[in-house]
TIVO-2410 file (N, C-alpha, C; in nm, 3 decimals):
# residues 100
REC num residu      c1      c2      c3 atome chaine
REC   1      M  -0.310   0.242  -1.675     N      A
REC   1      M  -0.196   0.144  -1.603    CA      A
REC   1      M  -0.055   0.187  -1.535     C      A
REC   2      K  -0.015   0.298  -1.620     N      A
REC   2      K   0.088   0.360  -1.571    CA      A
REC   2      K   0.061   0.419  -1.401     C      A
REC   3      D  -0.036   0.486  -1.388     N      A
REC   3      D  -0.096   0.520  -1.245    CA      A
REC   3      D  -0.105   0.406  -1.142     C      A
REC   4      Q  -0.131   0.285  -1.189     N      A
REC   4      Q  -0.175   0.167  -1.108    CA      A
REC   4      Q  -0.015   0.124  -1.079     C      A
REC   5      D   0.083   0.103  -1.180     N      A
REC   5      D   0.214   0.076  -1.162    CA      A
REC   5      D   0.297   0.166  -1.065     C      A
REC   6      A   0.265   0.311  -1.079     N      A
REC   6      A   0.298   0.392  -0.999    CA      A
REC   6      A   0.270   0.375  -0.854     C      A
REC   7      L   0.152   0.350  -0.834     N      A
REC   7      L   0.077   0.327  -0.687    CA      A
REC   7      L   0.141   0.217  -0.642     C      A
REC   8      R   0.152   0.097  -0.713     N      A
REC   8      R   0.185   0.001  -0.684    CA      A
REC   8      R   0.343  -0.015  -0.633     C      A
REC   9      D   0.436   0.070  -0.697     N      A
REC   9      D   0.572   0.099  -0.649    CA      A
REC   9      D   0.551   0.185  -0.516     C      A
REC  10      A   0.499   0.289  -0.492     N      A
REC  10      A   0.467   0.334  -0.378    CA      A
REC  10      A   0.433   0.274  -0.281     C      A
REC  11      L   0.334   0.191  -0.302     N      A
REC  11      L   0.306   0.095  -0.207    CA      A
REC  11      L   0.416   0.009  -0.150     C      A
REC  12      I   0.491  -0.053  -0.231     N      A
REC  12      I   0.602  -0.149  -0.216    CA      A
REC  12      I   0.729  -0.082  -0.106     C      A
REC  13      A   0.737   0.055  -0.176     N      A
REC  13      A   0.841   0.146  -0.095    CA      A
REC  13      A   0.791   0.172   0.049     C      A
REC  14      R   0.649   0.220   0.066     N      A
REC  14      R   0.585   0.225   0.208    CA      A
REC  14      R   0.594   0.102   0.275     C      A
REC  15      L   0.557  -0.008   0.210     N      A
REC  15      L   0.551  -0.140   0.299    CA      A
REC  15      L   0.688  -0.155   0.360     C      A
REC  16      S   0.799  -0.123   0.276     N      A
REC  16      S   0.928  -0.174   0.306    CA      A
REC  16      S   0.983  -0.105   0.419     C      A
REC  17      T   0.884  -0.003   0.482     N      A
REC  17      T   0.944   0.058   0.609    CA      A
REC  17      T   0.847  -0.017   0.713     C      A
REC  18      V   0.803  -0.129   0.713     N      A
REC  18      V   0.699  -0.198   0.817    CA      A
REC  18      V   0.797  -0.287   0.857     C      A
REC  19      I   0.877  -0.310   0.960     N      A
REC  19      I   0.965  -0.406   1.001    CA      A
REC  19      I   0.894  -0.506   1.105     C      A
REC  20      D   0.928  -0.624   1.071     N      A
REC  20      D   0.900  -0.730   1.145    CA      A
REC  20      D   0.975  -0.726   1.280     C      A
REC  21      P   0.935  -0.706   1.396     N      A
REC  21      P   1.029  -0.669   1.506    CA      A
REC  21      P   1.088  -0.802   1.567     C      A
REC  22      E   1.042  -0.928   1.537     N      A
REC  22      E   1.113  -1.060   1.590    CA      A
REC  22      E   1.232  -1.071   1.482     C      A
REC  23      T   1.238  -1.018   1.380     N      A
REC  23      T   1.357  -1.051   1.280    CA      A
REC  23      T   1.442  -0.920   1.257     C      A
REC  24      G   1.366  -0.797   1.263     N      A
REC  24      G   1.406  -0.666   1.227    CA      A
REC  24      G   1.417  -0.646   1.078     C      A
REC  25      V   1.357  -0.736   0.990     N      A
REC  25      V   1.339  -0.731   0.865    CA      A
REC  25      V   1.250  -0.660   0.814     C      A
REC  26      D   1.218  -0.619   0.715     N      A
REC  26      D   1.076  -0.540   0.675    CA      A
REC  26      D   0.981  -0.644   0.604     C      A
REC  27      V   0.871  -0.641   0.610     N      A
REC  27      V   0.779  -0.709   0.567    CA      A
REC  27      V   0.774  -0.766   0.413     C      A
REC  28      V   0.837  -0.666   0.326     N      A
REC  28      V   0.871  -0.703   0.171    CA      A
REC  28      V   1.002  -0.770   0.155     C      A
REC  29      R   1.089  -0.782   0.221     N      A
REC  29      R   1.211  -0.857   0.189    CA      A
REC  29      R   1.162  -0.973   0.284     C      A
REC  30      M   1.079  -1.023   0.366     N      A
REC  30      M   1.069  -1.152   0.435    CA      A
REC  30      M   0.957  -1.186   0.337     C      A
REC  31      R   0.895  -1.134   0.243     N      A
REC  31      R   0.794  -1.196   0.149    CA      A
REC  31      R   0.649  -1.195   0.224     C      A
REC  32      L   0.623  -1.125   0.308     N      A
REC  32      L   0.510  -1.151   0.387    CA      A
REC  32      L   0.387  -1.106   0.320     C      A
REC  33      I   0.411  -1.015   0.227     N      A
REC  33      I   0.297  -0.949   0.147    CA      A
REC  33      I   0.294  -1.027   0.020     C      A
REC  34      E   0.183  -1.085  -0.038     N      A
REC  34      E   0.186  -1.159  -0.147    CA      A
REC  34      E   0.061  -1.108  -0.246     C      A
REC  35      D   0.074  -1.129  -0.359     N      A
REC  35      D  -0.060  -1.094  -0.450    CA      A
REC  35      D  -0.078  -0.937  -0.441     C      A
REC  36      L  -0.023  -0.850  -0.436     N      A
REC  36      L  -0.056  -0.719  -0.434    CA      A
REC  36      L  -0.069  -0.656  -0.547     C      A
REC  37      T  -0.222  -0.609  -0.549     N      A
REC  37      T  -0.278  -0.559  -0.688    CA      A
REC  37      T  -0.345  -0.421  -0.661     C      A
REC  38      V  -0.362  -0.344  -0.761     N      A
REC  38      V  -0.407  -0.228  -0.747    CA      A
REC  38      V  -0.510  -0.190  -0.880     C      A
REC  39      D  -0.640  -0.169  -0.843     N      A
REC  39      D  -0.719  -0.144  -0.965    CA      A
REC  39      D  -0.710   0.006  -1.013     C      A
REC  40      E  -0.777   0.011  -1.103     N      A
REC  40      E  -0.782   0.164  -1.194    CA      A
REC  40      E  -0.838   0.250  -1.119     C      A
REC  41      N  -0.902   0.239  -0.997     N      A
REC  41      N  -0.951   0.327  -0.884    CA      A
REC  41      N  -0.879   0.331  -0.767     C      A
REC  42      G  -0.772   0.271  -0.746     N      A
REC  42      G  -0.656   0.280  -0.651    CA      A
REC  42      G  -0.702   0.199  -0.532     C      A
REC  43      F  -0.802   0.088  -0.561     N      A
REC  43      F  -0.840   0.009  -0.465    CA      A
REC  43      F  -0.711  -0.098  -0.446     C      A
REC  44      V  -0.666  -0.153  -0.327     N      A
REC  44      V  -0.563  -0.225  -0.324    CA      A
REC  44      V  -0.610  -0.365  -0.258     C      A
REC  45      R  -0.535  -0.487  -0.334     N      A
REC  45      R  -0.581  -0.614  -0.269    CA      A
REC  45      R  -0.451  -0.667  -0.232     C      A
REC  46      Y  -0.440  -0.751  -0.142     N      A
REC  46      Y  -0.301  -0.811  -0.102    CA      A
REC  46      Y  -0.358  -0.933  -0.015     C      A
REC  47      K  -0.225  -1.026   0.028     N      A
REC  47      K  -0.259  -1.129   0.117    CA      A
REC  47      K  -0.131  -1.104   0.207     C      A
REC  48      F  -0.158  -1.093   0.355     N      A
REC  48      F  -0.013  -1.101   0.437    CA      A
REC  48      F  -0.024  -1.257   0.484     C      A
REC  49      R   0.100  -1.309   0.475     N      A
REC  49      R   0.131  -1.424   0.533    CA      A
REC  49      R   0.237  -1.411   0.637     C      A
REC  50      P   0.172  -1.458   0.772     N      A
REC  50      P   0.282  -1.423   0.886    CA      A
REC  50      P   0.403  -1.509   0.871     C      A
REC  51      S   0.508  -1.497   0.932     N      A
REC  51      S   0.640  -1.580   0.929    CA      A
REC  51      S   0.616  -1.722   0.969     C      A
REC  52      S   0.502  -1.729   1.055     N      A
REC  52      S   0.462  -1.884   1.114    CA      A
REC  52      S   0.338  -1.889   1.117     C      A
REC  53      P   0.307  -2.025   1.115     N      A
REC  53      P   0.150  -2.015   1.163    CA      A
REC  53      P   0.092  -1.983   1.296     C      A
REC  54      L   0.185  -1.969   1.385     N      A
REC  54      L   0.181  -1.951   1.519    CA      A
REC  54      L   0.229  -1.798   1.554     C      A
REC  55      C   0.271  -1.699   1.427     N      A
REC  55      C   0.318  -1.584   1.480    CA      A
REC  55      C   0.256  -1.514   1.591     C      A
REC  56      P   0.338  -1.478   1.682     N      A
REC  56      P   0.282  -1.411   1.824    CA      A
REC  56      P   0.250  -1.271   1.787     C      A
REC  57      I   0.287  -1.212   1.657     N      A
REC  57      I   0.287  -1.066   1.639    CA      A
REC  57      I   0.214  -1.052   1.494     C      A
REC  58      A   0.137  -1.168   1.463     N      A
REC  58      A   0.055  -1.148   1.343    CA      A
REC  58      A  -0.053  -1.031   1.350     C      A
REC  59      V  -0.098  -1.021   1.467     N      A
REC  59      V  -0.219  -0.911   1.465    CA      A
REC  59      V  -0.155  -0.770   1.472     C      A
REC  60      P  -0.075  -0.736   1.534     N      A
REC  60      P  -0.018  -0.604   1.517    CA      A
REC  60      P   0.054  -0.561   1.409     C      A
REC  61      L   0.130  -0.662   1.363     N      A
REC  61      L   0.210  -0.659   1.236    CA      A
REC  61      L   0.105  -0.650   1.099     C      A
REC  62      A  -0.026  -0.691   1.085     N      A
REC  62      A  -0.112  -0.684   0.999    CA      A
REC  62      A  -0.211  -0.545   1.019     C      A
REC  63      L  -0.213  -0.479   1.142     N      A
REC  63      L  -0.253  -0.362   1.138    CA      A
REC  63      L  -0.184  -0.255   1.115     C      A
REC  64      S  -0.034  -0.294   1.138     N      A
REC  64      S   0.095  -0.177   1.094    CA      A
REC  64      S   0.091  -0.188   0.960     C      A
REC  65      I   0.063  -0.316   0.878     N      A
REC  65      I   0.071  -0.295   0.725    CA      A
REC  65      I  -0.048  -0.257   0.674     C      A
REC  66      R  -0.153  -0.275   0.741     N      A
REC  66      R  -0.297  -0.186   0.691    CA      A
REC  66      R  -0.283  -0.051   0.679     C      A
REC  67      Q  -0.210   0.014   0.809     N      A
REC  67      Q  -0.204   0.152   0.828    CA      A
REC  67      Q  -0.129   0.204   0.716     C      A
REC  68      A  -0.010   0.122   0.694     N      A
REC  68      A   0.110   0.170   0.583    CA      A
REC  68      A   0.023   0.179   0.460     C      A
REC  69      V  -0.048   0.079   0.407     N      A
REC  69      V  -0.119   0.087   0.289    CA      A
REC  69      V  -0.232   0.216   0.297     C      A
REC  70      A  -0.276   0.217   0.382     N      A
REC  70      A  -0.396   0.341   0.385    CA      A
REC  70      A  -0.313   0.479   0.382     C      A
REC  71      E  -0.195   0.512   0.438     N      A
REC  71      E  -0.138   0.597   0.431    CA      A
REC  71      E  -0.061   0.665   0.267     C      A
REC  72      V  -0.081   0.563   0.186     N      A
REC  72      V  -0.015   0.611   0.063    CA      A
REC  72      V  -0.118   0.666  -0.018     C      A
REC  73      E  -0.071   0.780  -0.079     N      A
REC  73      E  -0.135   0.890  -0.175    CA      A
REC  73      E  -0.200   0.812  -0.285     C      A
REC  74      G  -0.322   0.819  -0.292     N      A
REC  74      G  -0.382   0.766  -0.410    CA      A
REC  74      G  -0.433   0.608  -0.379     C      A
REC  75      V  -0.430   0.554  -0.261     N      A
REC  75      V  -0.525   0.449  -0.223    CA      A
REC  75      V  -0.649   0.484  -0.172     C      A
REC  76      T  -0.755   0.408  -0.251     N      A
REC  76      T  -0.879   0.460  -0.210    CA      A
REC  76      T  -0.962   0.323  -0.118     C      A
REC  77      G  -0.912   0.233  -0.111     N      A
REC  77      G  -0.956   0.152  -0.020    CA      A
REC  77      G  -0.882   0.034  -0.015     C      A
REC  78      Q  -0.862  -0.082   0.068     N      A
REC  78      Q  -0.782  -0.206   0.070    CA      A
REC  78      Q  -0.863  -0.325   0.121     C      A
REC  79      E  -0.800  -0.410   0.089     N      A
REC  79      E  -0.878  -0.550   0.116    CA      A
REC  79      E  -0.756  -0.660   0.154     C      A
REC  80      I  -0.740  -0.677   0.289     N      A
REC  80      I  -0.617  -0.762   0.323    CA      A
REC  80      I  -0.667  -0.902   0.354     C      A
REC  81      E  -0.595  -0.998   0.319     N      A
REC  81      E  -0.645  -1.132   0.356    CA      A
REC  81      E  -0.535  -1.201   0.419     C      A
REC  82      V  -0.542  -1.245   0.552     N      A
REC  82      V  -0.445  -1.304   0.604    CA      A
REC  82      V  -0.436  -1.451   0.574     C      A
REC  83      V  -0.341  -1.516   0.541     N      A
REC  83      V  -0.335  -1.660   0.493    CA      A
REC  83      V  -0.209  -1.726   0.557     C      A
REC  84      G  -0.218  -1.856   0.594     N      A
REC  84      G  -0.110  -1.926   0.658    CA      A
REC  84      G  -0.097  -1.921   0.809     C      A
REC  85      Y  -0.186  -1.863   0.854     N      A
REC  85      Y  -0.192  -1.868   0.989    CA      A
REC  85      Y  -0.295  -1.922   1.072     C      A
REC  86      I  -0.280  -1.950   1.199     N      A
REC  86      I  -0.358  -2.059   1.282    CA      A
REC  86      I  -0.488  -1.985   1.314     C      A
REC  87      Q  -0.506  -1.836   1.317     N      A
REC  87      Q  -0.619  -1.782   1.371    CA      A
REC  87      Q  -0.641  -1.672   1.244     C      A
REC  88      A  -0.608  -1.712   1.126     N      A
REC  88      A  -0.658  -1.622   1.016    CA      A
REC  88      A  -0.789  -1.573   0.990     C      A
REC  89      A  -0.892  -1.676   1.023     N      A
REC  89      A  -1.021  -1.644   1.029    CA      A
REC  89      A  -1.080  -1.522   1.080     C      A
REC  90      E  -1.019  -1.550   1.226     N      A
REC  90      E  -1.052  -1.439   1.325    CA      A
REC  90      E  -1.005  -1.311   1.317     C      A
REC  91      L  -0.867  -1.310   1.260     N      A
REC  91      L  -0.798  -1.203   1.223    CA      A
REC  91      L  -0.866  -1.131   1.091     C      A
REC  92      N  -0.877  -1.203   0.999     N      A
REC  92      N  -0.966  -1.147   0.874    CA      A
REC  92      N  -1.097  -1.074   0.933     C      A
REC  93      A  -1.162  -1.177   1.010     N      A
REC  93      A  -1.292  -1.090   1.039    CA      A
REC  93      A  -1.288  -0.983   1.129     C      A
REC  94      M  -1.168  -0.959   1.207     N      A
REC  94      M  -1.131  -0.849   1.288    CA      A
REC  94      M  -1.110  -0.722   1.156     C      A
REC  95      L  -1.029  -0.746   1.101     N      A
REC  95      L  -0.966  -0.654   1.005    CA      A
REC  95      L  -1.090  -0.595   0.909     C      A
REC  96      R  -1.164  -0.696   0.897     N      A
REC  96      R  -1.293  -0.651   0.790    CA      A
REC  96      R  -1.376  -0.544   0.882     C      A
REC  97      E  -1.401  -0.599   1.014     N      A
REC  97      E  -1.500  -0.519   1.114    CA      A
REC  97      E  -1.431  -0.369   1.146     C      A
REC  98      E  -1.298  -0.359   1.132     N      A
REC  98      E  -1.219  -0.224   1.193    CA      A
REC  98      E  -1.238  -0.140   1.020     C      A
REC  99      T  -1.227  -0.190   0.914     N      A
REC  99      T  -1.246  -0.118   0.803    CA      A
REC  99      T  -1.389  -0.090   0.769     C      A
REC 100      G  -1.478  -0.156   0.797     N      A
REC 100      G  -1.630  -0.100   0.780    CA      A
REC 100      G  -1.635  -0.182   0.665     C      A
***
């Protein structure tokens, strides 16, 4: 459990460097990342809630968030779910396809 907590802390630290260009505030402080969990194998699951249902930068922001998570040492894989966004289904499908 200690390793999972350390990995979660590292993820939060890394995600706090991802800035929403519209507000200039990081995605952690804006509370755009929800339900961040790490399993014992280093697999990360979380939800990304864009700042508005019509957020014009949801796609690049989701990609930046996913990239940031992938760069954290100890992460073996990830599942990002976009919620509260008008094109969430399409964006989730694209994110799944890209990760294979």
